N, C-alpha and C positions, 0 to 999 in steps of 0.2 A: 397686240391683242391676239389671244389664242383661239378665238372662235369656237369655244366649247362651253358646255354648261358646268355649273358648280358640282352637280352630281358626277359628271365625267371626271372632273378634277379629283374629287374625293375617292372615287372608285379606282382611279389610275388607269382607266381605259375609256375609250369613246363609247358613250351610251346615247343611243338615239332616244330622244324624248320630245315631248311637245315643247314648243318655244317658251311656254309659260313655266317658270321655275317653281318646282314643288318643294317648299321649305321643309315640310315634314319628312319627305324621303331623303333630303340632304342631311337633316339631323339624324335620321336613322342610320345612314351610312357612316356619318361621323362618329356616332356612339359605338357602332359595331367595330369600326377600325380602332378606336381608342381602347375598347375592351380587349381586342386581340393583341394590341401592343402591350397593354398592361399584363396580360397572361404570359406573353413571351418574356417580358422583363422579369416577372416573378419566377418563371421556370428557369431562366438563366441564373438568377440569384440562388435559387434552391440547388441547382446543379453545382455552382461554385462552392456553396456551403457543404454539400456532400463530399466534394473532392477535398476540401480542407479538412473535414473530419477524418476521412480515410487516411490522408497524409499524416495527420496528427497521431492516429493510432499506429501507423507504421513507424513513425519516428519514435514514439513512446516505446514500442516493442524493441526497436534496435537499441535504444538507450538502456532499457531494462536488461537486455541480454548482455550488453557490454559492461554492466555493473555500475552504471552512472548513478544509480539510486542507492548504492551501498556506501557505508561509511566504515572505515577501518577502526577497530577497537584494539588497543594494546594496553593491558593492565597487568601489573605484578604487585602483589602485596601480601602481607602477613595478616591472617585472620585468626579468630579464636575458635576453639572447639568447646562446645557447651554441652553439659549433661545435667539434667534435673535443675536447671537454672544457675548452675555454677560453671565458671570457666575452668576447664581442666587441662588446657594446653593450647598450643598454637600450631598453625600449619601455613605453608606458602601456597598461594594460588596464582596461576598464570592464565590470563585470558588473552587470546589472540585470534581475531577473526573479523567478520564483517556483519554489520547491523544495517537493516534497511533504514533509510533516512526518515521514514515515517514512524520508526520505532516499534514496529509490530513483531520483528523477528531478528534473531541472531544465529549465525552458523559459524562455528570455529572451535578453537581449543578452549577448554575450561578445565584445566588440570589442577587437581587438588592433591598435594603431596601426601596427605593422610589417607587418601583413597587411591591406591595404586592403579586400579583399573582405569581411572580417568586420565592417567598419565601415559598410557600406552601409545605407541606410535600409531598414527592415522586415526586416533580416537577423536571423534567430532561430537560436540554438543550442539543440540538444536533447541533454541529457546523461542517460545511463542507467547507474547504477552496477551492478556485479556484486554478488551477495550477499556481505555481510560483508567487503567489500574496498574499497580506495581506487582500484581500477581501474575505469575508466568508458569508455563509448563516446560520442564526441561527433560530432554531425553539424550542419551548417549548412544552413539552407533559407530561401528567400524566394520569393515568387511569381515563377516563371520562372527560378529559379536553384537548382541542386542542390549539395549539400555537397561532392561530389567535385571541384568546380571551385574550392573555397576555398583550396587549397594547404596544407591541414592534414590530417595523418593522423587516423584515427578514434580512436586510443588517447589517452586523457587519464588522467593520474594525479593525483588531488586528494582532499582531504578533503571530506566531505559538506556542510560549511558553506561551501565554496569560499574558505577563508582562504588556502590555498596550492594550487599546481598545477604540473604540468609536462606539456607537450605537444610533439609533434614536427611540424615542417613537412615537406612533401614533399621539400624540398631538403636535408634532413638536419640542419638547425638545430633547436635545442630552445628553446622559450620557457618559462621557468620562474621562479617566485619563488625566493628564496634557500632557503626551507624546502623547497619542491618539488624543487629541484635536489639538496639534501642527501638527501631521501627517495628520489629516483630513484637516486642513487649507492649507497644502501644496499640496493637491490633486487638479488636474484640474477638472472642472465640468464633463467632459466626462469620467473621470476615476471612478466616483462615481456611481456605478450601483444602480438601483432602483428595488427592488423585489416586485412584486405585489402579494397580498394574493389571 
C-alpha cells in the first residue's frame, strides 16, 4: 500500500488534500495529463515528418545533380527534306544527348547534315516540350553562337523519345522523318504554333 491519494498518483507528486477523494479533481488531472501526452505525441510525429521531408528534398537534389533523372538518347537516321509539300531530298540526322525522364526537356546534339551550323563542334540543342503535347521549342547554342543564327525555326514537332520529328528551316523547307511528316500533315493549322525569334 502506497498511502497516497489518487490525485497524488496522477500528479506524480505528493499532494496534501483532505482524506475524502475528490473524483472531479482526479478526472481533471487525468484529462490534463492525457491532453499533454497527446500534444507531445503529435509534436513528435510532426517533427519526424518534417525531418523526413527535408531528407527527401536533400536526396532528390543530390540525385537530380548526379543525373539520375536523365535518360540517354542516341539516334541516327535519314530523314526527308520537304518544300511546298514535296520531298526534294534527304539528309542524315544525329541525336545524342540526355532527356529528362519526365519527358519535359532534352539537351545534347541534334546535328542535321543539311544545316551545317547544327553540326559544328560543341553545338548543343535545347528542347523543351509543352505540357502533354508533341509540340516543343528548340534552340541551338554554343560558346559565342546563338540559336537564331542556326537557320532553324524554334518550333519542333516530335515525340518525347525523339523517334520522329518535323522542324522548319527559316527558308521554308521542312526537315522531317516520314512519321514526323505524316504527323505534321495530320495537324490542324491552329495546332501548329509559330515561335518568333
